[in-house]
All heavy atoms as TSV, in Angstrom:
chain	resi	resn	atom	element	x	y	z
A	1	MET	N	N	-5.059	12.395	265.160
A	1	MET	CA	C	-3.689	12.083	265.634
A	1	MET	C	C	-3.066	11.131	264.710
A	1	MET	O	O	-1.781	10.806	264.810
A	1	MET	CB	C	-3.850	11.475	267.046
A	1	MET	CG	C	-4.182	12.391	268.123
A	1	MET	SD	S	-3.979	11.833	269.691
A	1	MET	CE	C	-4.740	10.256	269.744
A	2	GLU	N	N	-3.612	10.518	263.696
A	2	GLU	CA	C	-3.124	9.549	262.678
A	2	GLU	C	C	-2.540	8.382	263.507
A	2	GLU	O	O	-1.384	8.018	263.125
A	2	GLU	CB	C	-2.176	10.266	261.916
A	2	GLU	CG	C	-2.812	11.536	260.999
A	2	GLU	CD	C	-1.918	12.218	259.966
A	2	GLU	OE1	O	-0.862	11.401	259.615
A	2	GLU	OE2	O	-2.005	13.264	259.643
A	3	VAL	N	N	-3.158	7.869	264.348
A	3	VAL	CA	C	-2.644	6.685	265.065
A	3	VAL	C	C	-3.684	5.559	264.592
A	3	VAL	O	O	-4.891	5.591	264.666
A	3	VAL	CB	C	-2.856	6.789	266.653
A	3	VAL	CG1	C	-2.446	5.418	267.346
A	3	VAL	CG2	C	-1.916	7.897	267.000
A	4	ASN	N	N	-3.140	4.332	264.285
A	4	ASN	CA	C	-3.848	3.200	263.883
A	4	ASN	C	C	-4.885	2.914	265.093
A	4	ASN	O	O	-4.553	2.898	266.165
A	4	ASN	CB	C	-2.989	2.018	263.523
A	4	ASN	CG	C	-3.647	0.803	263.022
A	4	ASN	OD1	O	-4.850	0.565	263.272
A	4	ASN	ND2	N	-2.906	0.199	262.083
A	5	GLU	N	N	-6.044	2.540	264.588
A	5	GLU	CA	C	-7.187	2.106	265.557
A	5	GLU	C	C	-6.590	1.072	266.521
A	5	GLU	O	O	-6.894	0.973	267.816
A	5	GLU	CB	C	-8.434	1.747	264.921
A	5	GLU	CG	C	-9.602	1.511	265.859
A	5	GLU	CD	C	-10.820	1.209	265.122
A	5	GLU	OE1	O	-10.902	1.354	263.885
A	5	GLU	OE2	O	-11.817	0.823	265.857
A	6	SER	N	N	-5.928	-0.064	266.079
A	6	SER	CA	C	-5.670	-1.074	266.865
A	6	SER	C	C	-4.448	-0.633	267.959
A	6	SER	O	O	-4.505	-1.101	269.112
A	6	SER	CB	C	-4.918	-2.305	266.156
A	6	SER	OG	O	-3.889	-1.877	265.396
A	7	THR	N	N	-3.768	0.268	267.512
A	7	THR	CA	C	-2.646	0.807	268.421
A	7	THR	C	C	-3.280	1.647	269.492
A	7	THR	O	O	-2.999	1.549	270.720
A	7	THR	CB	C	-1.670	1.732	267.760
A	7	THR	OG1	O	-1.143	1.004	266.623
A	7	THR	CG2	C	-0.621	2.384	268.625
A	8	TYR	N	N	-4.322	2.443	269.142
A	8	TYR	CA	C	-5.144	3.180	270.163
A	8	TYR	C	C	-5.720	2.371	271.138
A	8	TYR	O	O	-5.707	2.593	272.332
A	8	TYR	CB	C	-6.136	4.028	269.471
A	8	TYR	CG	C	-7.088	4.716	270.266
A	8	TYR	CD1	C	-6.710	5.775	271.110
A	8	TYR	CD2	C	-8.299	4.291	270.402
A	8	TYR	CE1	C	-7.607	6.353	271.962
A	8	TYR	CE2	C	-9.330	4.845	271.354
A	8	TYR	CZ	C	-8.872	5.891	272.198
A	8	TYR	OH	O	-9.838	6.514	273.016
A	9	LEU	N	N	-6.441	1.199	270.624
A	9	LEU	CA	C	-7.172	0.378	271.551
A	9	LEU	C	C	-6.183	-0.332	272.614
A	9	LEU	O	O	-6.508	-0.563	273.704
A	9	LEU	CB	C	-7.863	-0.617	270.743
A	9	LEU	CG	C	-9.098	-0.128	269.990
A	9	LEU	CD1	C	-9.766	-1.175	269.099
A	9	LEU	CD2	C	-10.136	0.550	270.976
A	10	ARG	N	N	-4.987	-0.704	271.984
A	10	ARG	CA	C	-3.964	-1.361	272.883
A	10	ARG	C	C	-3.539	-0.431	273.819
A	10	ARG	O	O	-3.452	-0.767	275.153
A	10	ARG	CB	C	-2.791	-1.847	271.985
A	10	ARG	CG	C	-1.693	-2.540	272.812
A	10	ARG	CD	C	-0.668	-3.066	272.021
A	10	ARG	NE	N	-0.198	-2.288	270.977
A	10	ARG	CZ	C	0.857	-1.403	271.128
A	10	ARG	NH1	N	1.405	-1.271	272.332
A	10	ARG	NH2	N	1.269	-0.576	270.191
A	11	TRP	N	N	-3.205	0.824	273.478
A	11	TRP	CA	C	-2.842	1.828	274.459
A	11	TRP	C	C	-3.931	2.121	275.585
A	11	TRP	O	O	-3.639	2.208	276.700
A	11	TRP	CB	C	-2.503	3.103	273.848
A	11	TRP	CG	C	-1.185	3.251	273.130
A	11	TRP	CD1	C	-0.172	2.401	273.077
A	11	TRP	CD2	C	-0.855	4.227	272.099
A	11	TRP	NE1	N	0.813	2.713	272.333
A	11	TRP	CE2	C	0.451	3.816	271.689
A	11	TRP	CE3	C	-1.445	5.314	271.586
A	11	TRP	CZ2	C	1.141	4.661	270.659
A	11	TRP	CZ3	C	-0.763	6.153	270.690
A	11	TRP	CH2	C	0.516	5.762	270.196
A	12	ARG	N	N	-5.122	2.159	275.110
A	12	ARG	CA	C	-6.285	2.430	275.961
A	12	ARG	C	C	-6.486	1.378	276.978
A	12	ARG	O	O	-6.694	1.608	278.225
A	12	ARG	CB	C	-7.583	2.634	275.296
A	12	ARG	CG	C	-8.715	3.288	276.185
A	12	ARG	CD	C	-9.948	3.426	275.280
A	12	ARG	NE	N	-10.602	2.117	275.073
A	12	ARG	CZ	C	-11.590	1.924	274.369
A	12	ARG	NH1	N	-12.261	3.039	273.859
A	12	ARG	NH2	N	-12.138	0.747	274.178
A	13	ASN	N	N	-6.235	0.121	276.559
A	13	ASN	CA	C	-6.329	-0.969	277.440
A	13	ASN	C	C	-5.177	-1.088	278.426
A	13	ASN	O	O	-5.421	-1.449	279.679
A	13	ASN	CB	C	-6.353	-2.407	276.733
A	13	ASN	CG	C	-7.766	-2.555	276.083
A	13	ASN	OD1	O	-8.695	-2.167	276.324
A	13	ASN	ND2	N	-7.759	-3.457	274.889
A	14	GLN	N	N	-4.082	-0.599	278.075
A	14	GLN	CA	C	-2.811	-0.567	278.863
A	14	GLN	C	C	-2.790	0.402	279.874
A	14	GLN	O	O	-2.582	0.378	281.022
A	14	GLN	CB	C	-1.628	-0.699	278.083
A	14	GLN	CG	C	-0.297	-0.958	278.796
A	14	GLN	CD	C	0.995	-1.171	277.924
A	14	GLN	OE1	O	0.794	-1.083	276.686
A	14	GLN	NE2	N	1.996	-1.294	278.551
A	15	TYR	N	N	-3.135	1.675	279.417
A	15	TYR	CA	C	-3.041	2.838	280.210
A	15	TYR	C	C	-4.340	3.565	280.499
A	15	TYR	O	O	-4.363	4.724	281.033
A	15	TYR	CB	C	-2.168	3.907	279.341
A	15	TYR	CG	C	-0.701	3.310	279.022
A	15	TYR	CD1	C	-0.399	3.082	277.797
A	15	TYR	CD2	C	0.119	3.189	280.111
A	15	TYR	CE1	C	0.882	2.601	277.476
A	15	TYR	CE2	C	1.468	2.652	279.699
A	15	TYR	CZ	C	1.796	2.410	278.406
A	15	TYR	OH	O	3.039	1.972	278.068
A	16	GLY	N	N	-5.476	2.846	280.218
A	16	GLY	CA	C	-6.742	3.408	280.313
A	16	GLY	C	C	-7.109	4.316	281.427
A	16	GLY	O	O	-7.354	5.640	281.265
A	17	GLY	N	N	-6.957	3.964	282.689
A	17	GLY	CA	C	-7.303	4.756	283.874
A	17	GLY	C	C	-6.250	5.543	284.532
A	17	GLY	O	O	-6.375	6.082	285.538
A	18	MET	N	N	-5.074	5.468	283.879
A	18	MET	CA	C	-3.781	6.098	284.402
A	18	MET	C	C	-3.754	7.461	284.097
A	18	MET	O	O	-4.128	7.923	283.063
A	18	MET	CB	C	-2.571	5.435	283.910
A	18	MET	CG	C	-2.250	4.121	284.389
A	18	MET	SD	S	-0.618	3.510	283.812
A	18	MET	CE	C	-0.692	1.810	284.265
A	19	LYS	N	N	-3.163	8.277	285.014
A	19	LYS	CA	C	-2.942	9.682	284.707
A	19	LYS	C	C	-1.561	9.737	284.054
A	19	LYS	O	O	-0.699	8.688	284.152
A	19	LYS	CB	C	-2.821	10.420	286.194
A	19	LYS	CG	C	-4.068	10.504	286.988
A	19	LYS	CD	C	-3.949	11.236	288.147
A	19	LYS	CE	C	-5.322	11.167	288.861
A	19	LYS	NZ	N	-5.216	11.922	290.136
A	20	SER	N	N	-1.190	10.846	283.500
A	20	SER	CA	C	0.134	10.906	282.776
A	20	SER	C	C	1.347	10.541	283.725
A	20	SER	O	O	2.203	9.990	283.184
A	20	SER	CB	C	0.271	12.346	282.089
A	20	SER	OG	O	0.276	13.280	283.014
A	21	GLU	N	N	1.239	11.042	284.888
A	21	GLU	CA	C	2.365	10.743	285.786
A	21	GLU	C	C	2.526	9.240	286.091
A	21	GLU	O	O	3.679	8.754	286.163
A	21	GLU	CB	C	2.147	11.505	287.185
A	21	GLU	CG	C	2.096	12.957	287.154
A	21	GLU	CD	C	0.616	13.488	286.928
A	21	GLU	OE1	O	-0.373	12.716	287.213
A	21	GLU	OE2	O	0.476	14.615	286.277
A	22	GLU	N	N	1.406	8.544	286.298
A	22	GLU	CA	C	1.498	7.224	286.449
A	22	GLU	C	C	2.006	6.465	285.258
A	22	GLU	O	O	2.882	5.550	285.309
A	22	GLU	CB	C	0.100	6.645	286.774
A	22	GLU	CG	C	-0.428	7.178	288.232
A	22	GLU	CD	C	-1.890	6.699	288.428
A	22	GLU	OE1	O	-2.651	6.710	287.385
A	22	GLU	OE2	O	-2.266	6.652	289.563
A	23	ALA	N	N	1.539	6.812	284.023
A	23	ALA	CA	C	2.098	6.252	282.857
A	23	ALA	C	C	3.583	6.451	282.616
A	23	ALA	O	O	4.215	5.476	282.276
A	23	ALA	CB	C	1.326	6.743	281.550
A	24	ASN	N	N	4.061	7.739	283.013
A	24	ASN	CA	C	5.438	7.952	282.915
A	24	ASN	C	C	6.244	7.034	283.813
A	24	ASN	O	O	7.247	6.539	283.519
A	24	ASN	CB	C	5.821	9.272	283.198
A	24	ASN	CG	C	5.388	10.282	282.050
A	24	ASN	OD1	O	5.175	9.790	280.913
A	24	ASN	ND2	N	5.037	11.544	282.254
A	25	ARG	N	N	5.768	6.795	285.078
A	25	ARG	CA	C	6.357	6.094	286.196
A	25	ARG	C	C	6.380	4.686	285.655
A	25	ARG	O	O	7.332	3.881	285.826
A	25	ARG	CB	C	5.706	6.255	287.498
A	25	ARG	CG	C	6.338	5.397	288.493
A	25	ARG	CD	C	7.611	5.947	288.925
A	25	ARG	NE	N	8.143	5.047	289.988
A	25	ARG	CZ	C	9.380	4.746	290.266
A	25	ARG	NH1	N	10.387	5.192	289.391
A	25	ARG	NH2	N	9.758	4.029	291.095
A	26	LEU	N	N	5.267	4.110	285.005
A	26	LEU	CA	C	5.307	2.703	284.552
A	26	LEU	C	C	6.356	2.544	283.472
A	26	LEU	O	O	7.065	1.539	283.509
A	26	LEU	CB	C	3.897	2.426	284.022
A	26	LEU	CG	C	3.745	1.138	283.353
A	26	LEU	CD1	C	4.040	0.039	284.418
A	26	LEU	CD2	C	2.337	0.880	282.747
A	27	LYS	N	N	6.426	3.484	282.516
A	27	LYS	CA	C	7.495	3.368	281.537
A	27	LYS	C	C	8.832	3.261	282.143
A	27	LYS	O	O	9.775	2.562	281.708
A	27	LYS	CB	C	7.349	4.577	280.537
A	27	LYS	CG	C	8.318	4.532	279.431
A	27	LYS	CD	C	8.054	3.321	278.470
A	27	LYS	CE	C	9.062	3.416	277.283
A	27	LYS	NZ	N	9.218	2.158	276.643
A	28	GLN	N	N	9.135	4.170	283.105
A	28	GLN	CA	C	10.446	4.280	283.772
A	28	GLN	C	C	10.741	2.883	284.352
A	28	GLN	O	O	11.707	2.279	284.280
A	28	GLN	CB	C	10.588	5.282	284.876
A	28	GLN	CG	C	10.560	6.785	284.314
A	28	GLN	CD	C	10.419	7.699	285.374
A	28	GLN	OE1	O	10.129	7.437	286.561
A	28	GLN	NE2	N	10.755	8.966	285.055
A	29	LEU	N	N	9.721	2.377	285.076
A	29	LEU	CA	C	9.908	1.084	285.772
A	29	LEU	C	C	10.061	-0.163	284.719
A	29	LEU	O	O	10.872	-1.009	285.066
A	29	LEU	CB	C	8.513	0.661	286.628
A	29	LEU	CG	C	8.467	1.449	287.894
A	29	LEU	CD1	C	7.218	1.233	288.508
A	29	LEU	CD2	C	9.604	1.313	288.872
A	30	GLU	N	N	9.341	-0.061	283.607
A	30	GLU	CA	C	9.634	-1.102	282.559
A	30	GLU	C	C	11.120	-1.001	282.080
A	30	GLU	O	O	11.734	-2.017	281.836
A	30	GLU	CB	C	8.655	-0.941	281.385
A	30	GLU	CG	C	7.253	-1.245	281.846
A	30	GLU	CD	C	6.201	-0.970	280.774
A	30	GLU	OE1	O	6.440	-0.171	279.855
A	30	GLU	OE2	O	5.089	-1.601	280.858
A	31	ASP	N	N	11.589	0.325	281.809
A	31	ASP	CA	C	12.952	0.406	281.373
A	31	ASP	C	C	13.931	-0.058	282.192
A	31	ASP	O	O	14.981	-0.755	281.855
A	31	ASP	CB	C	13.214	1.878	281.023
A	31	ASP	CG	C	12.461	2.423	279.864
A	31	ASP	OD1	O	11.898	1.550	279.019
A	31	ASP	OD2	O	12.284	3.614	279.570
A	32	GLU	N	N	13.754	0.184	283.506
A	32	GLU	CA	C	14.583	-0.311	284.670
A	32	GLU	C	C	14.662	-1.814	284.698
A	32	GLU	O	O	15.640	-2.375	284.849
A	32	GLU	CB	C	14.198	0.343	285.927
A	32	GLU	CG	C	15.051	0.033	287.199
A	32	GLU	CD	C	14.774	0.622	288.458
A	32	GLU	OE1	O	13.730	1.286	288.488
A	32	GLU	OE2	O	15.468	0.267	289.480
A	33	ASN	N	N	13.481	-2.248	284.606
A	33	ASN	CA	C	13.379	-3.912	284.625
A	33	ASN	C	C	14.101	-4.338	283.461
A	33	ASN	O	O	14.839	-5.368	283.650
A	33	ASN	CB	C	11.849	-4.202	284.569
A	33	ASN	CG	C	11.706	-5.592	284.894
A	33	ASN	OD1	O	12.466	-6.334	285.660
A	33	ASN	ND2	N	10.632	-6.214	284.393
A	34	LYS	N	N	14.009	-3.926	282.279
A	34	LYS	CA	C	14.725	-4.333	281.135
A	34	LYS	C	C	16.286	-4.274	281.373
A	34	LYS	O	O	16.898	-5.198	281.070
A	34	LYS	CB	C	14.407	-3.562	279.884
A	34	LYS	CG	C	15.076	-3.997	278.669
A	34	LYS	CD	C	14.601	-3.118	277.482
A	34	LYS	CE	C	15.463	-3.467	276.299
A	34	LYS	NZ	N	15.149	-2.589	275.019
A	35	ARG	N	N	16.753	-3.217	281.914
A	35	ARG	CA	C	18.217	-3.012	282.189
A	35	ARG	C	C	18.693	-3.894	283.193
A	35	ARG	O	O	19.651	-4.682	283.037
A	35	ARG	CB	C	18.428	-1.578	282.721
A	35	ARG	CG	C	18.518	-0.481	281.597
A	35	ARG	CD	C	19.073	0.838	282.119
A	35	ARG	NE	N	18.496	1.369	283.318
A	35	ARG	CZ	C	17.450	1.989	283.390
A	35	ARG	NH1	N	16.854	2.413	282.241
A	35	ARG	NH2	N	16.912	2.426	284.524
A	36	LEU	N	N	17.834	-4.253	284.341
A	36	LEU	CA	C	18.165	-5.115	285.287
A	36	LEU	C	C	18.228	-6.686	284.774
A	36	LEU	O	O	19.171	-7.431	285.169
A	36	LEU	CB	C	17.222	-5.094	286.454
A	36	LEU	CG	C	17.321	-3.914	287.398
A	36	LEU	CD1	C	16.187	-3.823	288.308
A	36	LEU	CD2	C	18.661	-3.691	288.059
A	37	LYS	N	N	17.367	-6.922	283.901
A	37	LYS	CA	C	17.306	-8.345	283.392
A	37	LYS	C	C	18.585	-8.485	282.426
A	37	LYS	O	O	19.128	-9.611	282.391
A	37	LYS	CB	C	16.078	-8.535	282.456
A	37	LYS	CG	C	14.884	-8.786	283.245
A	37	LYS	CD	C	13.634	-8.992	282.320
A	37	LYS	CE	C	12.352	-9.274	283.158
A	37	LYS	NZ	N	11.165	-9.540	282.283
A	38	GLU	N	N	18.924	-7.514	281.658
A	38	GLU	CA	C	20.116	-7.457	280.932
A	38	GLU	C	C	21.402	-7.705	281.754
A	38	GLU	O	O	22.290	-8.466	281.437
A	38	GLU	CB	C	20.465	-6.281	279.905
A	38	GLU	CG	C	19.252	-6.166	278.935
A	38	GLU	CD	C	19.300	-4.893	278.089
A	38	GLU	OE1	O	20.100	-3.972	278.582
A	38	GLU	OE2	O	18.439	-4.692	277.058
A	39	LEU	N	N	21.433	-7.003	282.866
A	39	LEU	CA	C	22.532	-7.026	283.794
A	39	LEU	C	C	22.534	-8.482	284.368
A	39	LEU	O	O	23.757	-9.076	284.481
A	39	LEU	CB	C	22.455	-5.947	284.886
A	39	LEU	CG	C	23.612	-5.944	285.963
A	39	LEU	CD1	C	24.803	-5.665	285.305
A	39	LEU	CD2	C	23.164	-4.925	287.061
A	40	ALA	N	N	21.474	-9.002	284.734
A	40	ALA	CA	C	21.506	-10.359	285.404
A	40	ALA	C	C	21.902	-11.328	284.277
A	40	ALA	O	O	22.751	-12.273	284.684
A	40	ALA	CB	C	20.153	-10.649	285.810
A	41	PHE	N	N	21.518	-11.186	283.073
A	41	PHE	CA	C	22.021	-12.121	282.071
A	41	PHE	C	C	23.547	-12.084	281.848
A	41	PHE	O	O	24.283	-13.078	281.700
A	41	PHE	CB	C	21.440	-11.744	280.624
A	41	PHE	CG	C	21.887	-12.613	279.615
A	41	PHE	CD1	C	21.524	-13.900	279.366
A	41	PHE	CD2	C	22.708	-12.049	278.597
A	41	PHE	CE1	C	21.929	-14.757	278.364
A	41	PHE	CE2	C	23.167	-12.800	277.643
A	41	PHE	CZ	C	22.992	-14.136	277.498
A	42	ASP	N	N	24.089	-10.797	281.798
A	42	ASP	CA	C	25.592	-10.544	281.599
A	42	ASP	C	C	26.244	-11.180	282.705
A	42	ASP	O	O	27.275	-11.951	282.526
A	42	ASP	CB	C	25.896	-9.149	281.545
A	42	ASP	CG	C	25.440	-8.540	280.266
A	42	ASP	OD1	O	25.111	-9.235	279.143
A	42	ASP	OD2	O	25.355	-7.244	280.115
A	43	LEU	N	N	25.783	-10.998	284.003
A	43	LEU	CA	C	26.447	-11.587	285.228
A	43	LEU	C	C	26.388	-13.172	285.087
A	43	LEU	O	O	27.415	-13.791	285.487
A	43	LEU	CB	C	25.837	-11.097	286.417
A	43	LEU	CG	C	26.166	-9.643	286.855
A	43	LEU	CD1	C	25.237	-9.224	288.002
A	43	LEU	CD2	C	27.568	-9.302	287.029
A	44	SER	N	N	25.275	-13.710	284.667
A	44	SER	CA	C	25.195	-15.162	284.643
A	44	SER	C	C	26.201	-15.624	283.475
A	44	SER	O	O	26.817	-16.614	283.752
A	44	SER	CB	C	23.685	-15.434	284.226
A	44	SER	OG	O	23.610	-16.941	283.991
A	45	LEU	N	N	26.247	-15.025	282.434
A	45	LEU	CA	C	27.102	-15.464	281.496
A	45	LEU	C	C	28.594	-15.331	281.856
A	45	LEU	O	O	29.386	-16.287	281.668
A	45	LEU	CB	C	27.015	-14.471	280.159
A	45	LEU	CG	C	27.841	-14.944	278.999
A	45	LEU	CD1	C	27.552	-16.324	278.525
A	45	LEU	CD2	C	27.594	-13.898	277.947
A	46	ASP	N	N	28.943	-14.239	282.560
A	46	ASP	CA	C	30.329	-14.099	283.211
A	46	ASP	C	C	30.725	-15.186	284.100
A	46	ASP	O	O	31.795	-15.847	284.054
A	46	ASP	CB	C	30.485	-12.656	283.841
A	46	ASP	CG	C	30.564	-11.582	282.856
A	46	ASP	OD1	O	30.740	-11.703	281.621
A	46	ASP	OD2	O	30.390	-10.414	283.484
A	47	ASN	N	N	29.735	-15.644	285.052
A	47	ASN	CA	C	29.852	-16.543	286.020
A	47	ASN	C	C	30.024	-17.992	285.247
A	47	ASN	O	O	31.007	-18.712	285.642
A	47	ASN	CB	C	28.496	-16.709	286.825
A	47	ASN	CG	C	28.807	-17.773	287.917
A	47	ASN	OD1	O	29.962	-17.987	288.328
A	47	ASN	ND2	N	27.665	-18.008	288.700
A	48	LYS	N	N	29.334	-18.223	284.272
A	48	LYS	CA	C	29.612	-19.408	283.471
A	48	LYS	C	C	30.899	-19.507	282.811
A	48	LYS	O	O	31.615	-20.498	282.905
A	48	LYS	CB	C	28.376	-19.688	282.382
A	48	LYS	CG	C	26.980	-20.022	283.039
A	48	LYS	CD	C	26.045	-20.251	281.980
A	48	LYS	CE	C	24.626	-20.537	282.562
A	48	LYS	NZ	N	23.637	-20.821	281.492
A	49	MET	N	N	31.419	-18.453	282.254
A	49	MET	CA	C	32.598	-18.356	281.647
A	49	MET	C	C	33.795	-18.649	282.672
A	49	MET	O	O	34.749	-19.298	282.473
A	49	MET	CB	C	32.883	-17.005	280.985
A	49	MET	CG	C	31.991	-16.902	279.797
A	49	MET	SD	S	32.298	-15.278	278.820
A	49	MET	CE	C	33.173	-14.220	279.641
A	50	LEU	N	N	33.701	-18.026	283.904
A	50	LEU	CA	C	34.598	-18.196	284.895
A	50	LEU	C	C	34.727	-19.583	285.361
A	50	LEU	O	O	35.829	-20.212	285.618
A	50	LEU	CB	C	34.465	-17.260	286.124
A	50	LEU	CG	C	34.714	-15.718	285.820
A	50	LEU	CD1	C	34.104	-14.977	286.961
A	50	LEU	CD2	C	36.073	-15.509	285.510
A	51	LYS	N	N	33.471	-20.177	285.582
A	51	LYS	CA	C	33.495	-21.655	285.912
A	51	LYS	C	C	34.158	-22.502	284.924
A	51	LYS	O	O	34.894	-23.505	285.107
A	51	LYS	CB	C	32.073	-22.128	286.166
A	51	LYS	CG	C	31.505	-21.707	287.400
A	51	LYS	CD	C	30.094	-22.246	287.569
A	51	LYS	CE	C	29.435	-21.734	288.936
A	51	LYS	NZ	N	28.016	-22.105	289.111
A	52	TYR	N	N	33.861	-22.223	283.672
A	52	TYR	CA	C	34.574	-23.096	282.569
A	52	TYR	C	C	36.080	-22.952	282.525
A	52	TYR	O	O	36.782	-23.843	282.394
A	52	TYR	CB	C	33.897	-22.652	281.144
A	52	TYR	CG	C	34.506	-23.255	279.970
A	52	TYR	CD1	C	34.017	-24.560	279.662
A	52	TYR	CD2	C	35.308	-22.721	279.074
A	52	TYR	CE1	C	34.536	-25.272	278.574
A	52	TYR	CE2	C	35.884	-23.361	277.951
A	52	TYR	CZ	C	35.530	-24.631	277.817
A	52	TYR	OH	O	35.829	-25.324	276.677
A	53	ILE	N	N	36.472	-21.604	282.686
A	53	ILE	CA	C	37.932	-21.438	282.675
A	53	ILE	C	C	38.543	-22.132	284.101
A	53	ILE	O	O	39.687	-22.663	283.830
A	53	ILE	CB	C	38.159	-19.996	282.710
A	53	ILE	CG1	C	37.754	-19.324	281.328
A	53	ILE	CG2	C	39.672	-19.526	282.995
A	53	ILE	CD1	C	37.781	-17.842	281.278
A	54	SER	N	N	37.990	-22.055	285.054
A	54	SER	CA	C	38.526	-22.634	286.245
A	54	SER	C	C	38.627	-24.093	286.210
A	54	SER	O	O	39.490	-24.621	286.952
A	54	SER	CB	C	37.697	-22.050	287.582
A	54	SER	OG	O	36.446	-22.709	287.543
A	55	GLU	N	N	37.887	-24.615	285.389
A	55	GLU	CA	C	37.845	-26.145	285.312
A	55	GLU	C	C	39.143	-26.604	284.463
A	55	GLU	O	O	39.444	-27.748	284.397
A	55	GLU	CB	C	36.593	-26.721	284.700
A	55	GLU	CG	C	35.360	-26.601	285.629
A	55	GLU	CD	C	34.180	-26.846	284.838
A	55	GLU	OE1	O	34.117	-27.295	283.692
A	55	GLU	OE2	O	33.156	-26.943	285.602
A	56	GLY	N	N	39.730	-25.676	283.863
A	56	GLY	CA	C	40.920	-25.864	282.978
A	56	GLY	C	C	40.696	-26.307	281.493
A	56	GLY	O	O	41.438	-26.982	280.954
A	57	ASN	N	N	39.384	-25.992	281.086
A	57	ASN	CA	C	39.157	-26.496	279.758
A	57	ASN	C	C	39.485	-25.543	278.770
A	57	ASN	O	O	39.479	-24.357	278.867
A	57	ASN	CB	C	37.594	-26.793	279.526
A	57	ASN	CG	C	37.226	-27.964	280.480
A	57	ASN	OD1	O	38.049	-28.767	280.696
A	57	ASN	ND2	N	35.980	-27.894	280.976
């Protein structure tokens, strides 16, 4: 497969006992979690900007 041994071992430790459906679901959840974290950051930044503007600075 031409995959580095360290990469293979990391994958095996992370996904070792999972079926392919479970691994796909985990990847989907990780992607969703990333999007939600970005959204939370954006909302927090918007909130700080609005507070700064409302103070009249």
